C-alpha positions as CSV (number, residue, x, y, z in Angstrom):
1,M,13.4,-15.7,-43.6
2,R,11.1,-14.9,-40.7
3,Q,11.9,-16.3,-37.3
4,L,9.2,-17.6,-35.0
5,S,8.6,-15.2,-32.2
6,E,9.2,-16.2,-28.6
7,H,5.5,-16.3,-27.7
8,D,4.5,-18.3,-30.8
9,A,7.4,-20.7,-30.2
10,A,5.9,-21.3,-26.8
11,F,2.8,-22.8,-28.4
12,L,4.9,-25.1,-30.5
13,Y,6.9,-26.3,-27.5
14,S,3.8,-26.7,-25.3
15,D,2.2,-29.3,-27.7
16,S,1.9,-32.8,-26.1
17,A,0.5,-36.1,-27.0
18,H,-2.8,-35.3,-25.4
19,A,-3.1,-31.5,-25.9
20,N,-2.2,-29.4,-29.0
21,S,-2.5,-25.7,-29.7
22,N,-5.0,-26.0,-32.6
23,V,-8.1,-23.9,-33.2
24,T,-10.7,-25.2,-35.6
25,L,-13.1,-22.8,-37.3
26,I,-16.4,-24.0,-38.7
27,H,-18.3,-22.2,-41.4
28,I,-21.5,-23.6,-43.0
29,Y,-22.8,-22.2,-46.3
30,D,-26.0,-22.0,-48.3
31,Q,-24.9,-22.8,-51.9
32,S,-28.2,-21.8,-53.4
33,T,-27.0,-18.1,-53.4
34,A,-24.0,-19.0,-55.6
35,P,-24.0,-18.6,-59.3
36,G,-25.9,-21.6,-60.8
37,G,-26.9,-22.6,-57.2
38,R,-24.0,-24.9,-56.8
39,V,-20.4,-24.7,-55.5
40,R,-18.1,-27.5,-56.7
41,F,-14.9,-28.6,-54.9
42,K,-12.7,-27.6,-57.9
43,D,-14.2,-24.1,-57.6
44,I,-13.1,-23.9,-54.0
45,L,-9.6,-25.2,-54.9
46,A,-9.3,-22.5,-57.6
47,H,-10.6,-19.8,-55.2
48,I,-8.0,-20.7,-52.6
49,E,-5.2,-21.0,-55.1
50,G,-6.0,-17.5,-56.4
51,R,-5.5,-16.1,-52.9
52,L,-2.5,-18.0,-51.7
53,H,-0.3,-15.0,-52.4
54,R,-2.2,-12.9,-49.8
55,S,-0.6,-14.4,-46.8
56,P,2.8,-16.2,-46.4
57,I,1.4,-18.7,-43.9
58,F,-0.3,-20.6,-46.7
59,R,3.0,-21.9,-48.2
60,Q,5.5,-21.5,-45.3
61,K,6.5,-24.3,-42.9
62,L,8.7,-24.4,-39.8
63,K,12.3,-25.4,-39.9
64,R,13.6,-26.2,-36.4
65,L,17.3,-26.1,-35.5
66,P,19.0,-29.2,-34.1
67,F,18.4,-29.5,-30.3
68,D,16.2,-26.4,-30.6
69,F,19.3,-24.3,-30.4
70,D,17.2,-21.2,-31.4
71,F,13.6,-20.5,-32.2
72,P,12.4,-22.1,-35.5
73,Y,12.3,-20.2,-38.8
74,W,9.6,-19.9,-41.4
75,V,10.8,-21.2,-44.7
76,E,9.0,-21.9,-48.0
77,D,7.7,-25.4,-48.5
78,D,9.3,-26.5,-51.8
79,N,7.0,-29.5,-51.9
80,F,3.8,-27.5,-51.3
81,D,0.7,-29.4,-52.4
82,L,-2.6,-27.5,-52.2
83,E,-4.7,-30.7,-52.4
84,F,-2.9,-32.1,-49.3
85,H,-4.2,-29.1,-47.3
86,V,-7.7,-28.8,-48.8
87,R,-9.6,-32.1,-48.6
88,H,-13.0,-33.2,-49.6
89,I,-15.2,-35.5,-47.5
90,A,-18.9,-36.3,-47.0
91,L,-20.9,-37.5,-44.1
92,P,-22.5,-40.9,-44.3
93,K,-26.3,-41.2,-44.4
94,P,-28.3,-39.8,-42.8
95,G,-25.9,-36.8,-42.5
96,D,-27.2,-35.5,-39.2
97,W,-25.7,-33.0,-36.8
98,R,-24.4,-35.6,-34.4
99,Q,-22.3,-37.2,-37.2
100,F,-21.0,-33.8,-38.1
101,C,-19.9,-33.0,-34.5
102,I,-18.1,-36.4,-34.3
103,Q,-16.3,-35.7,-37.6
104,V,-15.1,-32.2,-36.7
105,S,-14.1,-33.4,-33.2
106,R,-11.8,-36.0,-34.8
107,I,-10.4,-33.5,-37.2
108,H,-9.7,-31.0,-34.3
109,A,-8.0,-33.7,-32.2
110,R,-5.5,-34.8,-34.8
111,P,-2.2,-32.9,-34.6
112,L,-1.0,-31.1,-37.7
113,D,2.0,-32.2,-39.7
114,L,4.8,-30.0,-38.4
115,N,6.8,-30.7,-41.6
116,R,4.2,-28.9,-43.7
117,P,2.4,-25.5,-43.5
118,L,0.4,-25.5,-40.3
119,W,-3.1,-25.5,-41.7
120,E,-5.7,-27.8,-43.1
121,M,-9.2,-27.3,-44.7
122,Y,-12.0,-29.8,-45.0
123,V,-14.9,-29.3,-47.4
124,I,-17.7,-31.4,-45.9
125,E,-20.8,-32.3,-47.8
126,G,-23.7,-34.6,-47.1
127,L,-25.3,-32.3,-44.5
128,D,-28.7,-33.6,-45.4
129,S,-30.5,-33.8,-42.1
130,F,-29.5,-30.5,-40.5
131,V,-32.4,-28.6,-38.8
132,D,-32.8,-24.9,-39.7
133,L,-30.2,-25.1,-42.4
134,P,-31.0,-24.9,-46.2
135,P,-30.8,-28.2,-48.1
136,G,-27.6,-28.8,-50.0
137,S,-25.5,-26.9,-47.4
138,F,-21.8,-27.6,-47.1
139,A,-19.2,-26.8,-44.4
140,L,-15.7,-25.5,-44.5
141,V,-13.7,-26.6,-41.5
142,T,-10.3,-24.9,-41.1
143,K,-7.7,-26.1,-38.6
144,L,-4.7,-23.9,-37.8
145,H,-1.9,-24.1,-35.3
146,H,-1.5,-21.2,-33.0
147,A,2.1,-20.8,-34.1
148,A,0.9,-19.9,-37.6
149,L,-1.7,-17.4,-36.5
150,D,-0.4,-13.9,-37.0
151,V,-3.8,-12.1,-36.4
152,E,-2.1,-9.0,-35.1
153,E,-0.8,-8.4,-38.6
154,G,-4.2,-9.1,-40.2
155,S,-3.1,-12.3,-41.9
156,E,-5.8,-14.5,-40.4
157,I,-6.4,-17.3,-43.0
158,T,-10.2,-17.4,-43.2
159,S,-10.8,-13.7,-43.5
160,L,-8.7,-13.8,-46.7
161,L,-11.2,-16.2,-48.4
162,H,-14.5,-14.4,-47.9
163,D,-16.2,-11.5,-49.7
164,T,-19.0,-9.2,-48.5
165,T,-21.1,-9.4,-51.6
166,P,-22.9,-12.4,-53.1
167,K,-21.4,-11.7,-56.5
168,P,-18.0,-13.3,-56.5
169,H,-15.1,-11.3,-57.7
170,P,-13.5,-12.6,-60.9
171,P,-11.1,-15.4,-60.0
172,E,-7.6,-14.1,-59.5
173,P,-5.1,-15.9,-61.7
174,P,-2.5,-17.6,-59.5
175,E,0.7,-15.7,-59.3
176,P,3.8,-17.5,-60.4
177,W,5.6,-18.9,-57.3
178,F,9.0,-20.4,-57.1
179,P,10.0,-21.5,-53.6
180,E,13.3,-20.3,-52.2
181,T,15.8,-23.0,-51.3
182,P,15.8,-23.4,-47.5
183,P,19.1,-22.7,-45.8
184,G,21.2,-25.6,-44.6
185,E,21.4,-26.6,-40.9
186,I,25.0,-25.4,-40.6
187,S,24.0,-21.9,-41.9
188,M,21.0,-21.8,-39.6
189,M,23.1,-22.8,-36.6
190,A,25.6,-20.0,-37.4
191,R,22.7,-17.6,-37.8
192,G,21.3,-18.7,-34.4
193,L,24.7,-18.4,-32.7
194,I,25.2,-14.8,-34.1
195,G,21.6,-13.9,-33.2
196,S,22.0,-15.0,-29.7
197,V,24.9,-12.6,-29.0
198,W,24.1,-9.8,-31.4
199,P,22.6,-7.3,-31.0
200,P,24.0,-7.0,-27.5
201,S,20.5,-6.6,-26.1
202,R,19.9,-10.2,-26.7
203,L,22.6,-11.2,-24.2
204,V,20.2,-10.2,-21.5
205,R,17.3,-12.2,-23.0
206,P,17.8,-15.2,-20.6
207,G,17.4,-12.8,-17.6
208,L,14.4,-11.2,-19.2
209,N,12.9,-14.5,-20.0
210,L,13.3,-15.6,-16.3
211,M,11.6,-12.3,-15.2
212,R,8.8,-12.8,-17.7
213,T,8.3,-16.4,-16.4
214,L,8.4,-15.3,-12.8
215,A,6.2,-12.3,-13.2
216,P,2.9,-14.2,-13.8
217,M,3.7,-16.5,-10.9
218,V,4.3,-13.5,-8.6
219,T,1.2,-11.7,-9.8
220,T,-0.9,-14.8,-9.3
221,F,0.5,-15.3,-5.8
222,V,-0.2,-11.7,-4.8
223,N,-3.7,-11.7,-6.3
224,D,-4.6,-15.0,-4.6
225,V,-3.3,-13.8,-1.2
226,L,-4.7,-10.3,-1.3
227,N,-7.9,-11.0,-3.3
228,R,-8.4,-14.6,-2.6
229,P,-11.6,-15.8,-4.2
230,A,-14.0,-18.2,-2.6
231,R,-12.8,-21.8,-2.7
232,I,-12.9,-23.2,-6.3
233,A,-14.6,-26.5,-6.3
234,L,-13.1,-29.1,-8.7
235,T,-15.4,-30.7,-11.3
236,R,-14.9,-33.4,-13.9
237,F,-13.6,-30.7,-16.2
238,N,-10.7,-29.8,-14.0
239,A,-8.6,-32.9,-14.5
240,P,-6.0,-34.0,-17.0
241,V,-7.4,-34.3,-20.5
242,S,-7.1,-37.1,-23.0
243,P,-6.1,-36.8,-26.7
244,Y,-9.8,-37.1,-27.8
245,R,-12.2,-34.2,-28.2
246,A,-16.0,-33.7,-28.2
247,F,-18.0,-30.8,-29.6
248,E,-21.6,-29.6,-29.6
249,T,-23.5,-26.5,-30.3
250,R,-26.9,-24.8,-29.9
251,R,-28.2,-21.8,-31.8
252,F,-30.6,-19.2,-30.3
253,P,-32.2,-16.0,-31.6
254,L,-30.4,-12.9,-30.6
255,D,-33.6,-11.1,-29.8
256,D,-34.5,-13.8,-27.2
257,F,-31.2,-13.1,-25.5
258,K,-32.1,-9.4,-25.4
259,R,-35.3,-10.3,-23.6
260,I,-33.4,-12.4,-21.1
261,R,-31.0,-9.5,-20.5
262,D,-34.0,-7.2,-19.7
263,L,-34.9,-9.4,-16.7
264,V,-32.3,-7.4,-14.7
265,P,-32.0,-3.6,-15.3
266,G,-28.7,-2.6,-16.7
267,A,-27.6,-6.2,-17.6
268,R,-25.8,-6.8,-20.9
269,I,-26.1,-9.6,-23.4
270,N,-22.7,-10.9,-22.2
271,D,-24.3,-11.2,-18.7
272,A,-27.2,-13.2,-20.2
273,V,-24.8,-15.5,-22.0
274,L,-22.8,-16.2,-18.8
275,A,-26.1,-16.8,-16.9
276,V,-27.3,-19.3,-19.5
277,C,-23.9,-21.1,-19.4
278,G,-24.0,-21.1,-15.6
279,G,-27.5,-22.5,-15.6
280,A,-26.4,-25.3,-18.1
281,L,-23.6,-26.3,-15.7
282,R,-26.0,-26.4,-12.8
283,H,-28.5,-28.5,-14.7
284,F,-26.0,-31.0,-16.0
285,L,-23.9,-31.4,-12.8
286,D,-27.1,-31.7,-10.7
287,M,-28.4,-34.4,-13.0
288,Q,-25.1,-36.3,-12.6
289,G,-25.2,-35.8,-8.8
290,E,-21.9,-33.8,-9.0
291,L,-23.2,-30.2,-8.3
292,P,-20.8,-28.5,-5.8
293,A,-22.3,-26.5,-2.9
294,V,-20.3,-23.4,-4.0
295,S,-20.5,-21.5,-7.2
296,L,-18.3,-22.5,-10.2
297,W,-16.0,-19.9,-11.7
298,A,-15.4,-19.0,-15.4
299,M,-12.6,-17.1,-17.1
300,A,-13.9,-14.6,-19.7
301,P,-12.0,-12.2,-22.0
302,V,-12.7,-8.5,-22.1
303,Y,-11.5,-6.6,-25.1
304,M,-10.2,-3.2,-23.9
305,R,-10.2,0.3,-25.4
306,D,-6.9,2.0,-25.5
307,A,-7.0,5.7,-26.5
308,E,-3.3,5.5,-27.5
309,H,-3.8,2.8,-30.1
310,E,-4.3,3.9,-33.6
311,P,-7.6,3.2,-35.3
312,G,-7.8,-0.3,-36.7
313,S,-5.2,-1.7,-34.3
314,R,-5.8,-4.9,-32.4
315,R,-7.5,-4.6,-29.0
316,E,-5.8,-5.5,-25.7
317,V,-7.4,-8.4,-23.8
318,A,-7.9,-8.6,-20.1
319,W,-9.2,-11.7,-18.4
320,I,-11.8,-11.6,-15.6
321,R,-13.0,-14.3,-13.3
322,V,-16.8,-14.5,-12.8
323,Q,-18.8,-16.6,-10.4
324,L,-21.5,-18.3,-12.6
325,G,-24.0,-18.6,-9.8
326,T,-24.4,-22.4,-10.1
327,D,-25.3,-22.4,-6.4
328,I,-28.3,-20.1,-7.0
329,A,-31.5,-21.9,-7.9
330,D,-33.4,-18.8,-9.0
331,P,-32.4,-17.9,-12.6
332,V,-33.1,-14.2,-12.2
333,Q,-31.1,-14.0,-9.0
334,R,-28.2,-15.8,-10.8
335,L,-28.3,-13.2,-13.6
336,R,-28.4,-10.4,-11.1
337,A,-25.4,-11.8,-9.2
338,I,-23.4,-12.1,-12.5
339,H,-24.3,-8.5,-13.5
340,D,-23.2,-7.2,-10.1
341,Q,-19.7,-8.7,-10.8
342,T,-19.4,-7.5,-14.4
343,S,-20.6,-3.9,-13.7
344,S,-17.1,-2.8,-12.8
345,E,-14.8,-0.1,-14.1
346,L,-12.9,-2.7,-16.1
347,M,-16.1,-3.8,-17.9
348,E,-17.0,-0.1,-18.6
349,R,-13.7,0.2,-20.5
350,G,-14.5,-2.9,-22.5
351,V,-15.1,-2.8,-26.2
352,G,-18.7,-2.9,-27.1
353,A,-20.3,-5.6,-29.4
354,R,-20.8,-3.0,-32.2
355,E,-17.1,-2.3,-32.3
356,L,-16.2,-6.0,-32.4
357,T,-18.6,-6.6,-35.3
358,D,-16.8,-4.0,-37.5
359,S,-15.3,-6.4,-40.0
360,R,-12.7,-3.7,-40.9
361,L,-11.2,-4.0,-37.4
362,H,-12.2,-7.4,-36.2
363,A,-12.9,-10.2,-38.5
364,S,-14.8,-12.6,-36.2
365,A,-12.6,-15.5,-37.0
366,A,-9.5,-13.4,-36.4
367,T,-10.8,-12.2,-33.0
368,L,-11.8,-15.7,-32.0
369,A,-8.3,-17.0,-33.1
370,F,-6.7,-14.3,-31.1
371,T,-8.8,-15.1,-28.0
372,S,-7.8,-18.8,-28.5
373,K,-4.1,-17.9,-28.6
374,F,-4.5,-15.8,-25.4
375,L,-6.4,-18.5,-23.7
376,T,-3.7,-21.1,-24.4
377,R,-1.0,-18.7,-23.3
378,A,-2.9,-18.0,-20.1
379,A,-3.3,-21.7,-19.5
380,M,0.4,-22.3,-19.8
381,E,1.1,-19.7,-17.1
382,V,-1.5,-21.0,-14.6
383,D,-0.4,-23.2,-11.8
384,K,-1.9,-26.6,-12.7
385,R,-2.2,-27.6,-9.0
386,A,-4.7,-24.8,-8.4
387,P,-6.9,-24.0,-11.4
388,R,-8.0,-20.4,-11.5
389,A,-11.4,-21.3,-12.9
390,N,-13.6,-24.2,-13.8
391,C,-14.2,-23.3,-17.4
392,T,-13.6,-20.6,-20.0
393,I,-16.3,-18.6,-21.9
394,T,-15.3,-16.6,-24.9
395,N,-18.0,-14.3,-26.4
396,V,-17.0,-13.0,-29.9
397,P,-19.7,-11.1,-31.8
398,G,-19.7,-11.8,-35.6
399,P,-19.9,-9.3,-38.4
400,D,-23.1,-7.3,-39.0
401,E,-22.8,-8.0,-42.7
402,A,-23.2,-11.3,-44.4
403,L,-20.1,-13.1,-45.7
404,Y,-19.8,-15.2,-48.9
405,L,-17.6,-17.8,-50.3
406,I,-17.7,-17.9,-54.1
407,G,-21.3,-16.5,-53.8
408,A,-22.4,-19.1,-51.2
409,R,-23.8,-17.2,-48.1
410,M,-22.4,-18.2,-44.8
411,T,-25.2,-19.2,-42.4
412,Y,-23.2,-20.5,-39.4
413,F,-20.0,-19.7,-37.7
414,S,-18.4,-21.3,-34.7
415,A,-15.2,-22.9,-33.4
416,L,-13.6,-25.7,-31.5
417,M,-11.2,-24.3,-28.9
418,P,-8.0,-25.8,-27.4
419,I,-8.3,-27.4,-24.0
420,T,-5.6,-28.2,-21.6
421,D,-5.0,-30.1,-18.3
422,G,-7.2,-28.6,-15.7
423,Q,-9.2,-26.6,-18.2
424,G,-11.3,-29.3,-20.0
425,L,-14.3,-27.1,-20.9
426,V,-14.3,-24.0,-23.2
427,F,-17.5,-22.3,-24.4
428,A,-17.0,-20.6,-27.8
429,V,-19.9,-18.1,-28.1
430,T,-20.3,-16.4,-31.5
431,S,-23.1,-14.4,-33.1
432,Y,-24.0,-14.2,-36.7
433,D,-27.1,-13.8,-38.9
434,G,-29.3,-12.8,-36.0
435,K,-28.3,-15.9,-33.9
436,I,-26.1,-16.5,-30.9
437,I,-24.3,-19.9,-31.1
438,V,-23.0,-21.5,-27.9
439,S,-20.5,-24.2,-28.7
440,P,-18.7,-26.1,-25.9
441,T,-15.5,-28.1,-26.6
442,F,-14.8,-31.0,-24.2
443,C,-12.4,-33.8,-23.5
444,R,-14.3,-36.9,-24.8
445,E,-13.3,-38.9,-21.7
446,Q,-14.8,-36.2,-19.4
447,M,-17.9,-35.8,-21.5
448,P,-18.8,-39.0,-23.3
449,E,-22.3,-37.7,-24.2
450,P,-21.9,-34.1,-25.3
451,E,-25.5,-33.9,-26.6
452,V,-26.7,-34.3,-23.0
453,F,-24.8,-31.2,-22.0
454,A,-26.0,-29.4,-25.1
455,Q,-29.6,-30.1,-24.0
456,S,-28.7,-28.6,-20.6
457,I,-27.7,-25.4,-22.4
458,R,-31.1,-25.4,-24.2
459,D,-33.0,-26.1,-20.9
460,S,-31.2,-23.2,-19.2
461,F,-32.1,-20.9,-22.1
462,Q,-35.7,-22.0,-22.1
463,E,-36.0,-21.5,-18.4
464,Y,-34.9,-17.9,-18.7
465,L,-37.1,-17.4,-21.8
466,A,-40.2,-18.7,-19.9
467,I,-39.6,-16.2,-17.1
468,A,-39.3,-13.4,-19.7
469,D,-42.5,-14.5,-21.4
470,T,-44.3,-14.6,-18.1
471,R,-43.3,-11.1,-17.2
472,R,-44.4,-9.8,-20.5
473,E,-47.8,-11.4,-20.2
474,L,-48.2,-10.0,-16.7
475,K,-47.5,-6.5,-18.0
476,K,-50.1,-6.9,-20.7
477,T,-52.8,-8.1,-18.2
478,A,-52.0,-5.7,-15.4
479,P,-55.1,-3.3,-14.8
480,A,-54.4,0.2,-15.9
481,R,-54.4,2.8,-13.1
482,K,-57.1,5.5,-13.0
483,K,-55.7,8.9,-14.0
484,T,-57.1,12.1,-12.6
485,T,-56.4,15.4,-14.3
486,R,-54.6,17.7,-11.9
487,T,-54.4,21.5,-12.2
488,T,-51.8,23.6,-10.5
489,L,-53.0,26.9,-8.9
490,I,-51.3,30.1,-9.7
491,R,-48.8,31.0,-7.0
492,T,-50.3,33.5,-4.6
493,G,-47.6,33.8,-2.0
494,R,-48.6,30.5,-0.3
495,P,-47.5,26.9,-0.9
496,E,-48.5,25.6,-4.3
497,A,-51.5,23.3,-4.2
498,T,-53.4,21.1,-6.6
499,I,-57.1,20.5,-6.9
500,S,-59.3,18.2,-8.8
501,S,-60.8,19.3,-12.1
502,R,-64.3,18.3,-10.8
503,P,-66.8,21.2,-10.1
504,A,-66.3,22.6,-6.6
505,T,-69.1,22.2,-4.0
506,P,-70.6,25.4,-2.5
507,R,-68.8,24.8,0.7
508,K,-65.5,24.5,-1.1
509,R,-66.2,27.7,-3.1
510,R,-66.8,29.6,0.1
511,A,-63.6,28.2,1.7
512,A,-61.6,29.2,-1.4
513,K,-63.1,32.7,-1.4
514,A,-62.1,33.1,2.2
515,D,-58.5,32.0,1.5
516,D,-58.3,34.6,-1.3
517,H,-59.4,37.4,1.0
518,A,-56.8,36.3,3.5
519,A,-54.0,36.3,0.9
520,K,-55.0,39.9,-0.1
521,D,-54.8,41.0,3.5
């Protein structure tokens, strides 16, 4: 029996009626690449069933002690039903993107059944009116509770289901499985009582827990006093959230973001992403008459290198706060201001995008899930009376190689992130298949029309792209400078000089001859 760790138990205890610790991953597939050009629901069920043995989180549920006397234990679900966890639905006609966003928002908002394994999958068909996606596409929407995510051990649930080749492996026959009988409550109470006093080091756990609880508060206080940032203006996103969620997304070519990055020498793609998100917030809030006079702030994760870590180990995460330049009207000046903040020693130690796209070290879904866990943990430690930032922007590059589900090529990857009181806006920024996908998650009460905000993201992107196009055209039409061939004289003991390659006039020849006589003297 495995016991839930203290940190993961915190996610369980932090759930409330209006905010839960779920992360929902969205994958969309082109089934024309699958054998026969079609993937059936029963094929997906058989595929998942053949891989259940790869991770214990598929069949394990939580068993809590009476009065939460000790942390819960993972026990095997003796009533496990695969078809309860994997469900099949279809969008109503016309099956457009807006309907899909509403459906996945409802799935994300519903809490998981804590009496069963903490995951659900939805196979969604009827995606008939999606722009830029192949006909007949289907989606796999996976919802997991943070308490079940053990990504540090590599047991992230979606990475276990995908292959890197279009030819699916032969289906694995399901291994025989006989659930263990869960222990009784009296036995678990006794185990918890013994565990609380043995080993002796656990006797000091209450004191350590108190220190661990106070440490972030002390650190926050010291940082705010010594390095107090500019006043953080409150927006509609920095209020208590409702139980309802909203989701939108926009896809952009990665090459276009590279052109935006080149507007400021030395800038990174991450800087361009932050600048586009900052421009979107400026456009939207200005349109609503709610734009503050000071810049809004964003929390962003930085994945750190650690020379002491072994190859393949999970990266440490540091959080930075960045002013998004929402008070700057000039887009290029906004990008430059963001780059000035991120070009620090901390960012120089950050893990590059190429390292994050190595699927052997960082499955994109696993990295995003890990970021989501860290975000929720950070939100639980933040003083709700004074939010540290107005929103959160997570940028997680996807794998360089294509991923396949039973031969169906994945064409889209994004996520819905958890939001909490005071932090009602999170951007999940992913990259895959030559595209960058910007996907904000909102509280529905704070953002009743998410497509309006999504259009602001596109407007901000197009504004930057127009400037990049204009600069490129100016470089093409700029007149070429006249070049004159210059020749360097042989050093003769006097300063080196240059002359034109044109024939010298008689007067110049006489002057040069006189100079040569003087040099010989």
